[in-house]
C-alpha positions in Angstrom: 0.0 0.0 0.0 2.8 2.4 0.9 4.7 1.6 -2.3 1.5 2.1 -4.4 1.0 5.5 -2.8 4.6 6.5 -3.5 4.3 5.4 -7.2 1.1 7.4 -7.5 2.7 10.5 -6.0 5.6 10.3 -8.5 3.2 9.8 -11.4 1.1 12.8 -10.3 4.2 15.0 -10.3 5.1 13.8 -13.8 1.7 14.8 -15.2 1.5 18.0 -17.2 -1.9 18.9 -15.7 -1.6 18.0 -12.0 -4.7 19.8 -10.9 -7.4 18.0 -9.0 -10.3 16.6 -11.1 -13.7 16.8 -9.4 -15.6 13.5 -9.1 -19.2 13.0 -8.2 -20.4 9.5 -7.6 -23.6 8.2 -6.0 -22.9 5.3 -3.7 -25.4 2.6 -2.9 -26.7 1.9 0.6 -24.3 -0.4 2.4 -25.8 -3.5 4.1 -24.3 -6.6 5.7 -24.3 -9.4 3.1 -26.1 -12.6 3.9 -24.0 -15.7 4.3 -25.8 -17.3 1.4 -25.2 -14.3 -0.9 -21.6 -14.1 0.3 -21.0 -17.8 -0.5 -22.6 -17.5 -3.9 -20.5 -14.4 -4.7 -17.3 -16.1 -3.7 -18.1 -19.2 -5.7 -18.8 -17.2 -8.8 -15.6 -15.2 -8.5 -13.6 -18.4 -8.0 -15.1 -20.0 -11.1 -14.3 -16.8 -13.1 -10.8 -16.9 -11.9 -10.3 -20.6 -12.8 -11.8 -20.1 -16.2 -9.7 -17.0 -16.9 -6.4 -18.1 -15.4 -6.6 -21.8 -15.2 -6.4 -22.3 -19.0 -3.4 -19.9 -19.2 -1.6 -21.7 -16.4 -2.1 -25.1 -18.1 -1.0 -23.9 -21.5 2.1 -22.1 -20.2 3.0 -25.1 -18.1 2.8 -27.5 -21.1 4.9 -25.0 -23.2 7.4 -24.6 -20.4 7.7 -28.4 -20.0 8.4 -28.7 -23.7 11.1 -26.0 -23.6 12.6 -27.5 -20.5 12.7 -31.1 -21.9 14.1 -30.5 -25.4 16.7 -30.9 -26.6 18.0 -33.6 -24.3 21.3 -33.6 -22.5 24.3 -34.6 -24.7 26.0 -37.9 -24.0 28.3 -37.7 -21.0 26.6 -34.6 -19.5 26.9 -34.4 -15.7 24.4 -31.7 -14.9 20.6 -31.8 -14.9 19.1 -32.2 -18.4 17.2 -28.9 -18.1 20.4 -27.0 -18.2 20.9 -28.1 -21.8 17.3 -27.4 -23.0 15.9 -24.4 -24.7 14.6 -23.1 -21.4 18.0 -23.6 -19.7 19.7 -21.6 -22.5 17.2 -18.8 -22.3 17.5 -18.7 -18.5 21.3 -18.6 -18.7 21.1 -15.5 -21.0 18.6 -13.7 -18.7 20.6 -14.6 -15.6 23.4 -12.3 -16.7 21.0 -9.4 -16.4 19.3 -10.5 -13.2 22.4 -11.7 -11.3 22.9 -8.3 -9.5 19.5 -8.8 -7.8 20.1 -12.4 -6.9 17.9 -14.2 -9.4 19.1 -17.6 -10.6 18.5 -18.9 -14.2 15.5 -20.9 -12.9 13.8 -17.8 -11.5 14.6 -16.0 -14.8 12.7 -18.7 -16.7 9.7 -18.3 -14.5 9.6 -14.6 -15.0 8.9 -14.9 -18.7 5.6 -16.9 -18.5 4.8 -14.9 -15.4 4.0 -12.0 -17.6 0.8 -13.7 -18.5 -0.3 -13.6 -14.9 1.5 -13.6 -11.6 0.0 -17.0 -10.7 1.7 -18.6 -13.7 5.1 -17.9 -12.2 4.4 -20.3 -9.3 3.6 -23.2 -11.6 6.6 -22.3 -13.8 8.9 -22.4 -10.8 7.5 -25.8 -9.8 8.0 -27.2 -13.3 11.6 -25.9 -13.7 12.8 -27.0 -10.3 11.0 -30.4 -10.6 12.9 -31.0 -13.9 16.1 -30.0 -12.1 15.7 -32.8 -9.7 18.0 -35.8 -10.2 16.0 -38.6 -8.6 12.8 -40.4 -9.4 10.8 -38.8 -6.7 11.0 -35.2 -8.0 8.1 -34.0 -5.9 9.9 -35.0 -2.6 13.0 -33.2 -3.7 11.3 -30.0 -4.8 11.1 -28.3 -1.3 14.7 -29.0 -0.3 15.9 -28.1 -3.8 14.4 -24.7 -3.7 15.4 -24.1 0.0 19.0 -25.0 -0.9 19.0 -22.9 -4.0 17.6 -19.6 -2.6 19.1 -17.5 0.1 17.0 -15.2 2.2 18.2 -12.2 0.2 17.1 -13.8 -3.0 13.6 -14.6 -1.6 13.2 -11.0 -0.4 14.4 -9.7 -3.7 11.9 -11.8 -5.6 9.0 -10.7 -3.3 9.9 -7.0 -3.9 10.1 -7.7 -7.7 6.5 -8.9 -7.7 5.4 -5.9 -5.8 6.4 -3.5 -8.6 6.9 -5.4 -11.8 4.0 -5.4 -14.3 3.4 -9.2 -14.2 0.0 -9.2 -16.0 -0.5 -8.7 -19.7 -4.2 -8.0 -19.3 -3.4 -4.9 -17.2 -1.2 -3.5 -19.9 -3.9 -4.3 -22.5 -6.5 -2.5 -20.3 -4.3 0.6 -20.1 -3.9 0.4 -23.9 -7.6 0.3 -24.4 -8.3 3.2 -21.9 -5.6 5.5 -23.3 -6.2 4.6 -27.0 -2.5 4.3 -27.7 0.7 2.5 -26.9 2.6 5.5 -25.4 1.4 5.3 -21.8 1.4 1.4 -21.6 5.0 1.4 -22.8 6.0 4.2 -20.4 4.2 2.3 -17.6 5.8 -1.0 -18.4 9.4 0.4 -18.7 8.9 2.5 -15.5 7.6 -0.3 -13.4 10.3 -2.8 -14.7 13.0 -0.2 -13.8 11.4 0.4 -10.4 11.2 -3.3 -9.7 14.8 -3.9 -10.7 16.0 -0.9 -8.5 13.9 -1.9 -5.5 15.0 -5.6 -5.8 18.6 -4.5 -6.1 18.4 -2.4 -3.0 16.6 -5.1 -1.1 19.0 -7.8 -2.1 22.1 -5.7 -1.2 20.7 -4.7 2.2 19.8 -8.3 3.0 23.3 -9.5 2.0 24.8 -6.8 4.2 22.7 -7.9 7.1 23.7 -11.6 6.7 20.9 -12.8 4.6 23.1 -14.5 2.1 
């Protein structure tokens, strides 16, 4: 909430016409909802969420599985097979950019499909780390594998990244529709990515200095 207010204050200063715009809105009478109405409303919203995001998560997970599985590891390879796949190569390239904020190549891979929706990044992380496991019981290794790969500084940096980064294409599309152009969506996207990177960098460095490495 504090960060949203700070970003809004900076955006207001950047506006050419920063004057207040009057707003008149008629509000309905507020009443306590019934338990039945509340349950129906929650059920409807949950179904809408599953229909809207569930298909995206499934499609992105399948695509990520393909990119993480092919091509296979060369003969004599010693590391996990995913490191030699398309996804591993993409993650290695992105890791050069995100290394200063503590992101590994696995996290970098999850950030790409996470642009569709923030929820997708969770499934992407699970897929990538599950394929990085070396034994048959990948699910049992998933928790210890992530815990051993991430430091506290990295975890805090990732949390801060998701506070600021525009991890939702539908939001960018809505801004494009409301502003009737690409200027403001592009400015917003670049500004928020830059802000997310700067905030994650500061968080990561402070956490390292305090012994969170």
